[in-house]
MIVEXMI-983360 format. One record per residue: residue number from 1; x, y, z of N, C-alpha, C, O in turn. Coordinates in Angstrom, 2 decimals. Atoms other than C-alpha are relative to their C-alpha. Layout:
# residues N
   n     nxx     nyy     nzz    caxx    cayy    cazz     cxx     cyy     czz     oxx     oyy     ozz
 NUM       X       Y       Z       X       Y       Z       X       Y       Z       X       Y       Z
...
//
This chain:
# residues 127
   n     nxx     nyy     nzz    caxx    cayy    cazz     cxx     cyy     czz     oxx     oyy     ozz
   1   -1.27    1.13    0.16   27.40   -9.58   29.21    1.10    0.60    0.26    1.54    1.57   -0.36
   2   -1.20   -0.65    0.04   30.39   -9.07   30.66    1.62   -0.83   -0.10    1.91   -1.76    0.65
   3   -1.09    0.81    0.22   34.20  -10.07   29.12    0.96    0.59    0.33    0.98    1.80    0.09
   4   -1.24   -0.88   -0.23   37.49   -9.17   30.32   -0.04    1.20    0.28    0.55    1.92   -0.52
   5    0.56   -0.77    0.08   36.04   -6.34   32.00   -0.17    0.72   -0.27    0.20    1.75    0.30
   6    0.63   -0.84    0.59   34.12   -4.81   29.44   -1.25   -0.60   -0.03   -1.50   -1.80   -0.14
   7    1.24    0.51    0.29   30.45   -4.51   29.28   -0.39   -0.56   -2.14    0.00    0.13   -3.09
   8    0.11    0.04    1.16   29.44   -5.96   25.90   -1.45    0.26   -0.50   -2.27   -0.22    0.28
   9    1.33   -0.37    0.51   26.16   -4.76   23.87   -0.84   -1.24   -0.02   -0.44   -2.06   -0.85
  10    0.47    1.30    0.50   23.80   -7.64   24.03   -0.52   -0.02   -1.32   -0.20   -1.04   -1.94
  11    0.88   -0.20    1.16   21.70   -6.66   20.94    0.99   -0.15   -1.14    0.64   -0.80   -2.12
  12   -0.85    0.61    1.17   24.51   -6.97   18.67    0.55   -1.52   -0.25    0.63   -2.50    0.48
  13   -0.84    1.41    0.24   26.21   -9.66   16.90    0.78   -0.73    0.68    0.76   -0.02    1.68
  14   -1.26    0.61   -1.11   28.88  -11.79   18.95    1.46    0.75   -1.05    2.09    1.60   -0.42
  15   -1.26   -0.66    0.54   31.99  -10.59   16.27   -0.35    1.28    0.08    0.59    2.07    0.05
  16   -0.16   -1.74   -0.16   30.35   -6.99   16.64    0.23    0.41    1.14    1.01    1.36    1.18
  17    0.22    0.11   -1.19   29.90   -7.14   20.16    1.82   -0.18    0.68    2.33    0.54    1.54
  18   -1.41    0.28   -0.50   33.48   -8.25   20.94    1.26    0.85   -0.62    2.36    0.51   -0.19
  19   -0.57   -1.21    0.48   35.29   -5.30   19.05   -0.20    1.11    1.00    0.24    2.24    0.80
  20    0.47   -1.25   -0.92   33.86   -3.33   22.20    1.75    0.18    0.85    2.33    1.16    1.31
  21   -0.93    0.60   -1.09   36.83   -4.87   24.05    1.81    1.10   -1.24    2.13    1.13   -2.43
  22   -1.41   -0.77    0.37   40.45   -2.55   23.34    0.89   -1.33   -0.59    0.92   -2.35    0.11
  23   -0.76    0.42    0.62   42.56   -4.28   21.29   -0.45   -1.38   -1.11    0.24   -2.11   -1.83
  24    0.51    1.15    1.60   40.22   -6.74   18.84   -0.90    0.46   -0.62   -2.01    0.90   -0.30
  25    1.09   -0.62    1.11   39.03   -5.82   15.74   -0.56   -1.18   -0.44   -0.36   -2.28    0.07
  26    0.25    0.79    0.59   37.10   -7.40   13.18    0.29   -1.51   -0.64   -0.51   -2.41   -0.89
  27   -0.71    1.70    0.17   39.31  -10.57   12.23    0.34   -0.49    1.03    0.27   -1.71    1.15
  28   -0.25    0.75   -0.97   40.41  -10.96   15.31   -0.95   -0.91    1.04   -0.67   -1.91    1.69
  29    1.15    0.31   -0.46   36.85  -11.29   16.69   -0.37   -1.45   -0.70   -0.32   -2.45    0.02
  30    0.02    1.01    0.95   36.17  -13.86   13.94    0.69   -1.19    0.68    0.11   -2.15    1.18
  31   -1.32    1.01   -0.42   39.43  -15.86   14.97   -0.50   -0.68    1.47   -0.74   -1.87    1.69
  32    0.60    0.68   -1.06   38.26  -16.04   18.49   -1.37   -0.67   -0.07   -1.73   -1.32    0.91
  33    1.53    0.32   -0.18   34.77  -16.95   17.81    0.28   -1.88   -0.97   -0.04   -3.06   -0.83
  34   -0.27    1.93    1.37   35.89  -20.11   14.79    0.75   -0.41    1.28   -0.22   -0.75    1.97
  35   -0.41    0.61   -1.07   38.28  -21.34   18.02   -0.71   -0.20    0.71   -0.79   -1.43    0.79
  36    1.07    0.15   -1.19   35.76  -21.17   20.65   -1.24   -1.10   -0.60   -1.96   -1.84    0.07
  37    1.12    0.77    0.44   33.41  -22.88   18.25   -1.27    0.52   -0.04   -2.33   -0.12   -0.10
  38    1.64   -0.68   -0.25   30.70  -20.17   18.49   -0.39    0.42   -1.26    0.38    0.88   -2.11
  39    0.56   -0.83    1.19   28.39  -19.09   15.90    0.06    1.59   -0.19   -0.67    2.25    0.55
  40   -0.17   -1.46   -0.25   29.52  -15.28   14.93   -1.05    0.38   -0.15   -1.12    1.55    0.23
  41    1.20   -0.79    0.43   25.93  -14.66   13.78   -1.05    0.23    1.29   -1.99    1.02    1.39
  42    1.12   -0.35   -0.95   24.27  -15.06   16.96    0.21    1.02    0.94    1.29    1.58    1.09
  43   -0.06   -1.37   -0.64   23.20  -12.35   19.40    0.87    0.06    0.84    1.25   -1.11    0.85
  44   -0.64   -0.18   -1.32   25.41  -11.50   22.41   -0.68   -1.02    1.36   -0.38   -1.94    2.12
  45    1.56    0.04   -1.18   22.14  -11.71   24.64    0.03   -1.68   -0.07    0.15   -2.21    1.04
  46    0.38    1.36    0.39   21.70  -15.68   22.99    1.35   -0.71    0.69    0.94   -1.84    0.94
  47   -1.43    0.55   -0.33   25.43  -16.88   24.32   -0.42   -0.51    1.57   -0.93    0.08    2.52
  48    0.28    0.78   -1.08   25.17  -19.53   26.77    1.11    0.47    1.05    1.61    1.56    0.76
  49   -0.65   -0.43   -0.54   27.53  -19.35   29.79    1.42   -1.11   -0.16    2.51   -0.60    0.14
  50   -1.04    0.53    0.57   29.99  -21.71   28.84    0.89    0.39   -1.13    2.12    0.38   -1.17
  51   -0.64   -0.56    1.10   30.42  -20.34   25.49    0.66    1.12    0.31    1.77    1.43   -0.13
  52   -0.80   -1.47   -0.19   31.09  -17.00   26.88    1.50   -0.49    1.03    2.54    0.14    1.21
  53   -1.49    0.28   -0.91   33.71  -18.92   29.27    1.08   -0.28   -1.02    2.13    0.36   -0.99
  54   -0.77    0.04    1.09   35.36  -20.08   26.37    0.95    1.01   -0.97    2.08    1.03   -1.45
  55   -0.47   -1.15    0.80   35.60  -17.11   24.62    1.15    0.94    1.20    2.30    1.32    1.00
  56   -0.68   -0.71   -1.17   36.94  -15.37   27.70    1.72   -0.67    0.48    2.75   -0.16    0.91
  57   -1.55    0.70   -0.63   39.75  -18.15   28.43    0.93    0.08   -1.06    2.13    0.12   -0.78
  58   -0.75   -0.58    1.31   40.95  -17.45   24.56    0.57    1.37    0.03    1.74    1.75    0.05
  59   -0.96   -1.30   -0.01   41.22  -14.08   24.60    1.09    0.27    0.98    2.13    0.82    0.62
  60   -1.26    0.13   -0.91   43.28  -14.46   28.22    0.99   -0.08   -0.30    1.96    0.68   -0.31
  61   -1.15    0.57    0.33   45.13  -16.86   27.07    1.10    0.42   -1.29    2.28    0.18   -1.06
  62   -0.33   -0.45    1.29   46.27  -15.47   23.37   -0.17    1.26   -0.16    0.40    1.55   -1.22
  63   -0.22   -1.66    0.56   45.91  -11.73   23.06    0.03    0.93    1.48   -0.34    0.58    2.59
  64   -0.21   -0.86   -1.06   46.74   -8.64   25.16   -1.19    1.04   -0.44   -1.42    1.45   -1.58
  65    1.06   -0.69    0.33   43.78   -6.59   25.66   -0.09    1.32    1.49    0.48    1.46    2.56
  66    0.13   -0.81   -0.99   42.77   -3.92   27.57    1.11    1.10    0.62    1.50    2.08   -0.02
  67   -0.60   -0.69   -1.31   44.95   -2.46   30.89    1.36   -0.81   -0.72    2.39   -0.20   -1.02
  68   -1.21    0.24    0.33   47.36   -4.73   29.65    1.02    0.57   -1.70    2.23    0.72   -1.84
  69   -0.51   -0.34    1.38   47.90   -3.65   25.70    0.22    1.36    0.51    1.37    1.75    0.29
  70   -0.54   -1.27   -0.20   47.83   -0.08   27.10    1.35    0.21    0.48    2.23    0.93    0.02
  71   -1.61    0.03   -0.35   50.78   -0.77   29.08    1.00   -0.45   -0.63    2.07    0.05   -0.27
  72   -0.56    0.37    0.84   52.40   -2.39   26.74    0.31    0.94   -0.95    1.46    1.08   -1.37
  73   -0.54   -1.00    1.49   52.16    0.31   23.87    0.90    1.03    1.07    2.07    1.28    0.78
  74   -0.80   -1.22   -0.63   53.25    3.13   26.79    1.08   -0.48    0.43    1.78    0.47    0.79
  75   -1.19    0.61   -0.36   56.15    0.84   27.78    0.78    0.24   -1.59    1.97    0.55   -1.60
  76   -0.36    0.26    1.25   56.66    0.67   23.83    0.92    1.53   -0.61    1.92    1.68   -1.31
  77   -0.22   -1.13    0.52   56.55    4.56   23.60    1.02    0.64    0.84    1.45    1.70    0.39
  78   -0.55   -0.72   -1.18   58.71    5.42   27.00    1.73   -1.05   -0.60    2.89   -0.75   -0.30
  79   -1.37    0.69    0.33   61.54    2.97   25.55    0.64    0.87   -1.07    1.71    1.46   -0.97
  80   -0.11   -1.21    1.27   61.27    5.04   21.93    0.78    1.17    0.75    1.96    1.41    0.49
  81   -0.32   -1.35   -0.26   61.75    8.19   23.74    1.33    0.06    0.96    1.94    1.12    1.08
  82   -1.36    0.03   -0.60   64.92    6.85   26.09    1.29    0.12   -0.51    2.28    0.75   -0.14
  83   -1.07    0.04    0.51   66.90    5.80   23.64    0.09    1.39   -1.36    0.49    1.15   -2.50
  84    0.85   -0.88    0.95   65.84    8.99   21.64    0.33   -0.45   -1.18    1.36   -0.24   -1.83
  85    0.15    0.78    1.62   64.88    6.98   18.52   -1.00    1.65   -0.33   -1.50    2.43    0.48
  86    0.46   -1.27    0.77   63.46    9.93   15.92   -1.36   -0.37    0.26   -1.94    0.63   -0.16
  87    1.62    0.38    0.03   59.53    8.35   16.59    0.06    0.57    1.94   -0.85    1.10    2.58
  88   -0.20   -0.24   -1.67   60.59    8.95   20.47   -0.05    1.39    0.20   -0.40    1.84    1.29
  89   -0.47   -1.66   -0.07   61.31   12.73   19.81   -1.28    0.31   -0.46   -1.77    1.31    0.05
  90    0.94   -0.60    0.66   58.30   12.94   17.72   -1.40   -0.15    1.27   -2.17    0.77    1.56
  91    0.63    0.31   -1.04   56.27   11.39   20.48    0.01    0.64    1.42   -0.95    0.46    2.18
  92   -0.14   -0.90   -0.84   57.68   13.78   23.18   -0.38    1.13   -0.09   -0.69    1.83    0.87
  93   -0.19   -1.44    0.35   57.45   16.76   21.30   -1.98    0.33   -0.86   -2.49    1.33   -1.37
  94    0.87   -0.10    0.53   54.07   15.73   20.19   -0.69    0.46   -1.25   -1.66    1.22   -1.25
  95   -0.14   -0.29    1.09   54.15   15.91   16.69   -0.17   -1.41   -0.83    0.52   -2.37   -0.50
  96   -0.28    1.11    0.67   53.22   13.28   13.97    1.27   -1.07    0.13    2.34   -0.46    0.12
  97   -0.82    0.65   -0.10   55.47   10.12   14.31    0.47   -1.16   -1.20    1.47   -1.89   -1.23
  98   -0.08    0.78    1.10   55.08    8.29   11.21   -0.11    0.55   -1.45   -0.80    0.02   -2.32
  99   -0.10   -0.48    1.10   55.81   10.41    8.51   -1.04    0.80   -0.13   -0.70    1.38   -1.16
 100    0.89   -0.77    0.66   52.82   12.47    8.01    0.64    1.33   -0.12    1.60    1.65    0.58
 101   -0.29   -1.16   -0.10   53.03   15.98    6.82   -0.62    1.02    1.24   -1.76    1.09    1.71
 102    0.72   -1.37   -0.71   52.69   18.98    9.04    0.23    1.14   -0.15    0.50    1.88    0.79
 103   -0.19   -1.28   -0.03   53.06   21.81    7.56   -1.90    0.20   -0.14   -2.26    1.36    0.04
 104    1.43   -0.46    0.28   48.65   21.52    6.87   -0.68   -0.69    1.01   -1.38   -0.19    1.88
 105    1.05    0.87   -0.68   47.28   18.39    8.32    0.58   -0.69    1.19    1.35   -1.62    0.95
 106   -0.80    0.52   -0.86   48.42   17.46   11.56   -0.77    0.04    1.32   -0.18   -0.43    2.30
 107    0.77    0.02   -0.96   45.45   18.05   14.04   -0.23   -0.48    1.03   -0.46    0.14    2.07
 108    0.87    0.68   -0.66   44.38   15.32   15.54    1.21   -0.32    1.09    1.00   -0.31    2.31
 109   -0.98   -0.34   -0.86   47.87   15.05   16.93    0.65    1.21    1.18    1.30    1.08    2.22
 110   -0.71   -1.35   -0.54   48.83   18.51   18.07   -1.16    0.38    0.67   -0.90    1.08    1.66
 111    0.96   -0.63   -0.40   45.54   19.32   18.95   -1.03    1.19   -1.05   -1.26    1.02   -2.25
 112    0.15   -1.10    1.77   43.93   22.64   16.88    0.64    0.94    0.90    0.06    1.55    1.79
 113   -1.45   -0.62   -0.17   47.12   24.26   17.69    0.33    1.12   -1.64    0.56    0.62   -2.75
 114   -0.15   -0.67    0.93   47.55   27.44   15.37    1.30    0.72   -0.01    1.32    1.81    0.55
 115   -1.34   -0.61   -0.78   51.30   28.34   15.59    0.26    1.40   -0.74    1.01    2.13   -0.08
 116   -0.56   -0.87    0.64   51.68   31.13   13.02   -1.00    0.97    0.20   -2.13    0.50    0.37
 117    0.50   -0.86   -0.33   50.32   34.64   13.60   -1.24    0.17   -0.61   -2.17   -0.08    0.17
 118    1.00    0.31    0.71   47.72   34.85   11.08   -0.86   -0.82   -0.56   -1.81   -0.50   -1.27
 119    0.67    1.37    0.56   46.67   31.17   10.40   -1.13   -0.48    0.90   -1.65   -1.56    0.63
 120    0.85    0.43   -0.83   44.36   30.82   12.95   -2.18    0.49   -0.40   -2.77    0.95   -1.38
 121    1.71   -0.43   -0.30   40.24   31.51   13.59    0.09    1.09    0.96    0.50    1.00    2.12
 122    0.80   -1.17   -0.68   39.07   34.89   14.58   -0.37   -0.73    1.54   -0.52   -1.95    1.65
 123    0.78   -0.07   -0.87   37.80   35.13   18.09   -1.05    0.94   -0.25   -0.68    2.11   -0.30
 124    1.12   -0.97   -0.16   34.25   36.78   17.81   -0.39    0.59    1.04   -1.12    0.13    1.92
 125    0.31   -1.01   -1.19   34.06   39.50   19.96   -1.49   -0.02    0.44   -2.25    0.18   -0.50
 126    1.60   -0.28   -0.67   30.48   39.60   22.04   -0.70    1.39    0.09    0.13    2.09    0.67
 127    0.55   -1.24    0.01   28.58   42.69   21.96   -1.31    0.06    1.34   -1.95    1.09    1.53
//
């Protein structure tokens, strides 16, 4: 099954399968199914074409998903960089933008960069 250009797994329940779409989480998926009048405990492969169309139309009308959402986030970050906001500068430098401590644990946003001489993993010499 394909919704909003994303392949939805057939063997999962509909509320869990909708979460494969970027921008839709658990509570949003349940709200969409409630609005569409579809049983959330149904398997994705058991949906009829009209139910899929209802879900598709609700997502298209009310939610930003996939490429549209990525584009909006990218524009927001570039706006922050353009006005030289603190958060924008943190994004530009590749540092945490939401107040996290950087002395120890900011590896996910910086990558595994060890910036001081003695604080890195030693490279193992091969013999």
